[in-house]
C-alpha positions as a Markdown table, in Angstrom:
| # | Residue | x | y | z |
|---|---|---|---|---|
| 1 | Met | 5.4 | 3.1 | 4.4 |
| 2 | Lys | 2.7 | 1.4 | 2.3 |
| 3 | Pro | -0.3 | 2.6 | 4.0 |
| 4 | Arg | -0.7 | 0.3 | 6.8 |
| 5 | Ala | -0.3 | 0.9 | 10.5 |
| 6 | Arg | 2.0 | -1.9 | 11.1 |
| 7 | Asn | 4.8 | -2.4 | 8.6 |
| 8 | Val | 2.9 | -4.6 | 6.8 |
| 9 | Ala | 4.9 | 0.0 | 3.8 |
| 10 | Ala | 3.2 | -0.3 | 3.6 |
| 11 | Val | 1.8 | 1.9 | 4.5 |
| 12 | Gly | 4.3 | -2.4 | 2.6 |
| 13 | Leu | 3.2 | 1.2 | 1.4 |
| 14 | Thr | 1.0 | -2.3 | -0.5 |
| 15 | Val | 1.5 | -2.9 | -5.4 |
| 16 | Val | 0.4 | -4.1 | -8.8 |
| 17 | Gly | -1.5 | -4.9 | -11.5 |
| 18 | Leu | -4.1 | -2.2 | -12.3 |
| 19 | Leu | -4.0 | 1.3 | -13.7 |
| 20 | Ala | -7.3 | 3.1 | -13.5 |
| 21 | Ala | -8.7 | 0.3 | -15.7 |
| 22 | Cys | -11.9 | -1.5 | -16.1 |
| 23 | Gly | -13.2 | -4.7 | -17.6 |
| 24 | Gly | -12.7 | -8.4 | -16.9 |
| 25 | Asp | -9.2 | -9.8 | -17.2 |
| 26 | Asp | -8.0 | -7.7 | -20.1 |
| 27 | Thr | -4.6 | -6.2 | -20.4 |
| 28 | Ser | -4.7 | -2.4 | -20.7 |
| 29 | Ala | -2.4 | 0.5 | -20.7 |
| 30 | Thr | -2.7 | 4.0 | -19.2 |
| 31 | Gly | -3.2 | 7.0 | -21.4 |
| 32 | Ser | -0.4 | 9.1 | -22.6 |
| 33 | Gly | 2.0 | 6.3 | -22.8 |
| 34 | Gly | 1.8 | 5.5 | -19.2 |
| 35 | Pro | 3.1 | 2.3 | -17.4 |
| 36 | Thr | 1.5 | -0.8 | -18.6 |
| 37 | Thr | 0.1 | -3.4 | -16.2 |
| 38 | Gln | -2.5 | -6.2 | -16.1 |
| 39 | Thr | -5.8 | -5.6 | -14.5 |
| 40 | Thr | -8.9 | -7.4 | -13.3 |
| 41 | Glu | -12.2 | -6.6 | -11.6 |
| 42 | Thr | -12.9 | -9.9 | -10.2 |
| 43 | Thr | -11.6 | -12.1 | -7.3 |
| 44 | Glu | -12.4 | -15.4 | -9.1 |
| 45 | Thr | -9.3 | -17.4 | -10.0 |
| 46 | Thr | -7.9 | -20.6 | -11.4 |
| 47 | Glu | -4.7 | -20.4 | -9.2 |
| 48 | Thr | -4.3 | -21.5 | -5.5 |
| 49 | Thr | -2.2 | -20.5 | -2.6 |
| 50 | Glu | 0.7 | -22.6 | -1.4 |
| 51 | Gly | -1.7 | -24.4 | 1.0 |
| 52 | Gly | -4.0 | -25.2 | -1.9 |
| 53 | Ala | -6.8 | -22.7 | -1.0 |
| 54 | Ala | -8.1 | -20.3 | -3.5 |
| 55 | Pro | -6.6 | -16.8 | -3.1 |
| 56 | Val | -8.7 | -14.1 | -1.4 |
| 57 | Ile | -7.6 | -11.6 | -4.0 |
| 58 | Asp | -6.6 | -12.4 | -7.7 |
| 59 | Pro | -4.9 | -9.6 | -9.6 |
| 60 | Gly | -5.7 | -11.5 | -12.9 |
| 61 | Asp | -2.2 | -11.8 | -14.2 |
| 62 | Gly | -1.9 | -15.6 | -13.6 |
| 63 | Gly | 1.3 | -15.0 | -11.7 |
| 64 | Asn | 3.0 | -13.3 | -14.7 |
| 65 | Tyr | 3.4 | -9.9 | -13.4 |
| 66 | Asp | 5.7 | -7.7 | -15.5 |
| 67 | Pro | 4.7 | -4.0 | -15.5 |
| 68 | Thr | 6.4 | -1.7 | -18.1 |
| 69 | Ile | 8.1 | 1.1 | -16.2 |
| 70 | Asp | 9.4 | 4.2 | -18.0 |
| 71 | Pro | 10.7 | 7.0 | -15.7 |
| 72 | Ala | 9.4 | 9.5 | -18.3 |
| 73 | Asp | 5.9 | 8.5 | -17.3 |
| 74 | Phe | 6.3 | 9.7 | -13.8 |
| 75 | Val | 5.9 | 13.2 | -12.2 |
| 76 | Asp | 7.6 | 14.7 | -9.2 |
| 77 | Thr | 4.6 | 15.2 | -7.0 |
| 78 | Val | 2.3 | 12.7 | -5.3 |
| 79 | Asp | -1.1 | 14.5 | -5.1 |
| 80 | Asn | -3.6 | 11.7 | -5.6 |
| 81 | Pro | -6.5 | 12.9 | -3.4 |
| 82 | Tyr | -6.6 | 9.5 | -1.6 |
| 83 | Leu | -2.9 | 9.2 | -1.0 |
| 84 | Pro | -1.3 | 12.6 | -1.0 |
| 85 | Phe | 2.4 | 12.7 | 0.0 |
| 86 | Ala | 3.6 | 16.4 | 0.1 |
| 87 | Pro | 6.8 | 17.1 | 2.1 |
| 88 | Gly | 5.9 | 18.0 | 5.7 |
| 89 | Met | 2.6 | 16.1 | 5.8 |
| 90 | Arg | 2.2 | 14.1 | 9.0 |
| 91 | Trp | -0.2 | 11.4 | 10.3 |
| 92 | Ser | -0.4 | 9.8 | 13.8 |
| 93 | Tyr | -2.4 | 6.6 | 14.3 |
| 94 | Glu | -3.3 | 4.6 | 17.4 |
| 95 | Gly | -4.5 | 1.1 | 17.7 |
| 96 | Thr | -4.3 | -2.3 | 19.3 |
| 97 | Ser | -2.8 | -5.5 | 18.0 |
| 98 | Asp | -2.8 | -8.7 | 20.1 |
| 99 | Gly | -3.8 | -6.6 | 23.1 |
| 100 | Val | -0.7 | -4.2 | 22.7 |
| 101 | Thr | -1.2 | -0.5 | 22.1 |
| 102 | Glu | 0.6 | 0.8 | 19.1 |
| 103 | Val | 1.3 | 4.3 | 17.8 |
| 104 | Thr | 2.4 | 4.9 | 14.3 |
| 105 | Glu | 3.9 | 8.2 | 13.2 |
| 106 | Ile | 4.2 | 8.9 | 9.4 |
| 107 | Val | 5.9 | 11.9 | 8.0 |
| 108 | Val | 6.7 | 12.9 | 4.3 |
| 109 | Leu | 10.4 | 13.9 | 4.2 |
| 110 | Asp | 11.8 | 16.5 | 2.0 |
| 111 | Glu | 14.0 | 13.9 | 0.5 |
| 112 | Arg | 14.2 | 12.1 | -2.8 |
| 113 | Arg | 15.5 | 8.6 | -3.7 |
| 114 | Glu | 16.1 | 7.3 | -7.2 |
| 115 | Val | 14.6 | 3.9 | -7.8 |
| 116 | Met | 14.5 | 2.4 | -11.3 |
| 117 | Gly | 15.4 | 5.7 | -12.7 |
| 118 | Ile | 12.4 | 7.3 | -11.0 |
| 119 | Ser | 12.7 | 10.2 | -8.5 |
| 120 | Ala | 10.7 | 8.9 | -5.6 |
| 121 | Thr | 9.2 | 10.6 | -2.5 |
| 122 | Val | 10.5 | 9.4 | 0.8 |
| 123 | Val | 8.1 | 8.7 | 3.6 |
| 124 | Arg | 9.2 | 7.7 | 7.2 |
| 125 | Asp | 7.0 | 5.3 | 9.2 |
| 126 | Thr | 7.8 | 4.6 | 12.9 |
| 127 | Val | 5.8 | 2.2 | 15.1 |
| 128 | Ala | 6.0 | 2.2 | 18.8 |
| 129 | Ala | 4.5 | -0.5 | 21.1 |
| 130 | Asp | 3.9 | 0.5 | 24.8 |
| 131 | Gly | 6.1 | 3.6 | 24.1 |
| 132 | Glu | 9.1 | 1.8 | 22.7 |
| 133 | Val | 10.0 | 2.0 | 19.0 |
| 134 | Val | 9.7 | -1.4 | 17.4 |
| 135 | Glu | 9.9 | -0.6 | 13.8 |
| 136 | Asp | 11.4 | 2.2 | 11.7 |
| 137 | Thr | 10.8 | 2.3 | 7.9 |
| 138 | Tyr | 11.6 | 4.5 | 5.0 |
| 139 | Asp | 9.2 | 3.9 | 2.0 |
| 140 | Trp | 9.5 | 5.1 | -1.5 |
| 141 | Tyr | 6.6 | 6.3 | -3.6 |
| 142 | Ala | 6.1 | 7.9 | -7.0 |
| 143 | Gln | 3.0 | 9.0 | -9.0 |
| 144 | Asp | 2.7 | 8.4 | -12.7 |
| 145 | Ala | 1.2 | 11.0 | -15.1 |
| 146 | Asp | -2.2 | 9.4 | -14.8 |
| 147 | Gly | -2.4 | 9.7 | -11.1 |
| 148 | Asn | -1.7 | 6.2 | -9.9 |
| 149 | Val | 0.6 | 6.0 | -6.9 |
| 150 | Trp | 3.3 | 3.4 | -7.1 |
| 151 | Tyr | 5.1 | 1.7 | -4.3 |
| 152 | Leu | 8.9 | 1.4 | -5.1 |
| 153 | Gly | 10.2 | -0.4 | -2.1 |
| 154 | Glu | 11.2 | 0.2 | 1.6 |
| 155 | Asp | 14.2 | 0.1 | 4.0 |
| 156 | Thr | 12.8 | -1.3 | 7.2 |
| 157 | Lys | 14.3 | -2.2 | 10.6 |
| 158 | Glu | 12.7 | -3.9 | 13.5 |
| 159 | Tyr | 13.9 | -3.1 | 17.0 |
| 160 | Glu | 13.8 | -4.8 | 20.4 |
| 161 | Gly | 15.3 | -3.1 | 23.5 |
| 162 | Gly | 16.7 | -0.3 | 21.2 |
| 163 | Glu | 18.6 | -2.8 | 19.1 |
| 164 | Val | 18.0 | -3.7 | 15.5 |
| 165 | Thr | 16.8 | -7.3 | 15.4 |
| 166 | Ser | 15.8 | -7.6 | 11.8 |
| 167 | Thr | 15.7 | -5.9 | 8.3 |
| 168 | Glu | 13.4 | -8.6 | 6.9 |
| 169 | Gly | 10.9 | -7.0 | 4.6 |
| 170 | Ser | 13.2 | -4.5 | 3.0 |
| 171 | Trp | 13.1 | -4.5 | -0.8 |
| 172 | Glu | 13.8 | -2.2 | -3.7 |
| 173 | Ala | 12.1 | -2.3 | -7.1 |
| 174 | Gly | 14.5 | -3.3 | -9.8 |
| 175 | Val | 16.8 | -5.1 | -7.4 |
| 176 | Asp | 16.9 | -9.0 | -7.3 |
| 177 | Gly | 13.8 | -9.3 | -9.3 |
| 178 | Ala | 11.6 | -7.1 | -7.1 |
| 179 | Leu | 9.0 | -5.1 | -9.0 |
| 180 | Pro | 6.9 | -2.0 | -8.1 |
| 181 | Gly | 3.2 | -2.0 | -7.6 |
| 182 | Ile | 0.3 | 0.5 | -7.0 |
| 183 | Val | -0.9 | 1.5 | -3.7 |
| 184 | Met | -3.6 | 3.8 | -4.9 |
| 185 | Gln | -5.4 | 4.0 | -8.1 |
| 186 | Ala | -5.9 | 7.2 | -10.0 |
| 187 | Gln | -9.6 | 6.5 | -10.2 |
| 188 | Pro | -10.6 | 3.9 | -7.6 |
| 189 | Gln | -13.5 | 1.7 | -8.7 |
| 190 | Ala | -15.1 | -1.2 | -6.8 |
| 191 | Gly | -13.8 | -4.5 | -8.1 |
| 192 | Gln | -10.3 | -3.4 | -9.0 |
| 193 | Ala | -7.8 | -6.0 | -7.9 |
| 194 | Tyr | -4.0 | -5.3 | -8.2 |
| 195 | Arg | -0.5 | -6.0 | -6.9 |
| 196 | Gln | 0.8 | -3.5 | -4.3 |
| 197 | Glu | 4.4 | -4.9 | -4.4 |
| 198 | Tyr | 6.2 | -7.9 | -5.9 |
| 199 | Tyr | 9.3 | -9.5 | -4.5 |
| 200 | Pro | 8.6 | -13.2 | -4.7 |
| 201 | Gly | 8.7 | -14.9 | -1.3 |
| 202 | Gln | 9.3 | -11.6 | 0.5 |
| 203 | Ala | 6.7 | -8.9 | -0.5 |
| 204 | Glu | 3.5 | -10.0 | -2.2 |
| 205 | Asp | 0.7 | -7.8 | -0.9 |
| 206 | Leu | -2.5 | -7.6 | -3.0 |
| 207 | Ala | -5.4 | -5.2 | -2.7 |
| 208 | Glu | -8.9 | -4.9 | -4.1 |
| 209 | Val | -11.2 | -1.8 | -4.0 |
| 210 | Thr | -14.4 | -3.1 | -2.3 |
| 211 | Glu | -16.3 | 0.2 | -1.9 |
| 212 | Val | -16.2 | 3.8 | -3.1 |
| 213 | Gly | -18.1 | 6.9 | -2.0 |
| 214 | Val | -18.9 | 5.6 | 1.5 |
| 215 | Ala | -19.2 | 7.5 | 4.9 |
| 216 | Lys | -16.8 | 6.7 | 7.7 |
| 217 | Ser | -16.7 | 8.0 | 11.2 |
| 218 | Ile | -13.8 | 7.9 | 13.6 |
| 219 | Ala | -13.0 | 9.8 | 16.8 |
| 220 | Leu | -11.2 | 12.5 | 14.8 |
| 221 | Gly | -14.3 | 13.3 | 12.7 |
| 222 | Asp | -16.7 | 12.2 | 10.0 |
| 223 | Tyr | -15.5 | 11.6 | 6.5 |
| 224 | Thr | -17.4 | 11.1 | 3.2 |
| 225 | Asp | -16.5 | 9.8 | -0.3 |
| 226 | Val | -14.2 | 7.3 | 1.3 |
| 227 | Val | -12.6 | 4.5 | -0.6 |
| 228 | Val | -12.4 | 1.1 | 1.1 |
| 229 | Thr | -9.7 | -1.4 | 0.1 |
| 230 | Arg | -9.2 | -5.0 | 1.3 |
| 231 | Glu | -5.6 | -6.3 | 1.5 |
| 232 | Trp | -4.3 | -9.8 | 1.6 |
| 233 | Asn | -0.9 | -11.5 | 1.3 |
| 234 | Pro | -0.5 | -15.1 | 0.0 |
| 235 | Leu | 2.6 | -15.4 | 2.2 |
| 236 | Asp | 0.3 | -14.8 | 5.3 |
| 237 | Pro | -2.9 | -16.2 | 3.9 |
| 238 | Glu | -5.0 | -16.3 | 7.1 |
| 239 | Val | -4.9 | -12.5 | 7.5 |
| 240 | Ile | -7.3 | -10.1 | 5.8 |
| 241 | Glu | -7.5 | -6.3 | 6.5 |
| 242 | Asp | -9.8 | -3.5 | 5.4 |
| 243 | Lys | -8.4 | 0.1 | 5.0 |
| 244 | Tyr | -10.3 | 3.3 | 4.7 |
| 245 | Phe | -9.0 | 6.3 | 2.7 |
| 246 | Ala | -10.5 | 9.9 | 2.8 |
| 247 | Pro | -9.9 | 12.4 | 0.0 |
| 248 | Gly | -7.3 | 15.0 | 1.0 |
| 249 | Val | -6.2 | 13.0 | 3.9 |
| 250 | Gly | -5.3 | 9.4 | 2.9 |
| 251 | Leu | -5.6 | 6.5 | 5.4 |
| 252 | Ile | -8.0 | 7.2 | 8.2 |
| 253 | Ala | -8.6 | 3.7 | 9.6 |
| 254 | Glu | -7.6 | 0.1 | 9.3 |
| 255 | Gln | -9.3 | -3.1 | 10.7 |
| 256 | Gly | -8.5 | -6.8 | 10.7 |
| 257 | Ile | -11.3 | -8.8 | 9.1 |
| 258 | Arg | -9.8 | -12.3 | 9.5 |
| 259 | Gly | -6.8 | -13.6 | 11.2 |
| 260 | Ser | -6.1 | -10.3 | 12.9 |
| 261 | Asp | -7.7 | -8.3 | 15.8 |
| 262 | Glu | -5.8 | -5.1 | 14.7 |
| 263 | Val | -7.9 | -1.9 | 14.9 |
| 264 | Ile | -6.2 | 1.4 | 14.0 |
| 265 | Glu | -7.5 | 4.9 | 13.7 |
| 266 | Leu | -6.1 | 8.3 | 12.7 |
| 267 | Gln | -5.6 | 10.5 | 15.7 |
| 268 | Val | -3.7 | 13.5 | 14.3 |
| 269 | Phe | -3.3 | 14.8 | 10.7 |
| 270 | Ser | -1.3 | 17.8 | 9.5 |
| 271 | Gly | -1.5 | 18.6 | 5.8 |
């Protein structure tokens, strides 16, 4: 799952155009021959959404997203402090969306999946509404040698009455033009804007780091050195969400800012 409480995977999961970079709209590469992407630290743009409005988040690539991916640049473990995915780790979230109570369970499986020649970690994300499973997703993540966590796709199913009603939203990097993105930067810095996933017309989540080093309190406890990201999807342009990531834990809370009343908080964490 791309870190999101509702299959947004994205936990959609969700990225991407930035690799621990800084500075304007320059193109930069990671050290040690890491993957190359485009990066920006501004939300100003010359492009518009399909409806003609300026985008909320601009990754700075002018719509020409083409990351250079080399499997040799990736490592086997995902240990980014803000998005750790070690086998056996579990998270349970609870929240409301449109007045419906949702519980999201996330577990890192002791499984691997090869995507674009990269050995990816498999994370299962299940969402239940009023006690009934409505979504079941397997997300694929990998970390590069610099510490950036990449989102490589998802296999998702939506349910109603115990029956699969849709697999819309499923995608795999390297298949049918889909490309991977970054869900968490190696060194998050306020102003970084990037793509979390890229499958035109299907999966186009964007994110921007809005704050770092902040405090966040939820029912489970008080957290410091929290990173806050804002997420937006041009395919659903009215919705904006903020997400909060704590070191050593990952996603601790999510809140709709515009176009959504969704509020979600971490209830249980097992590292």
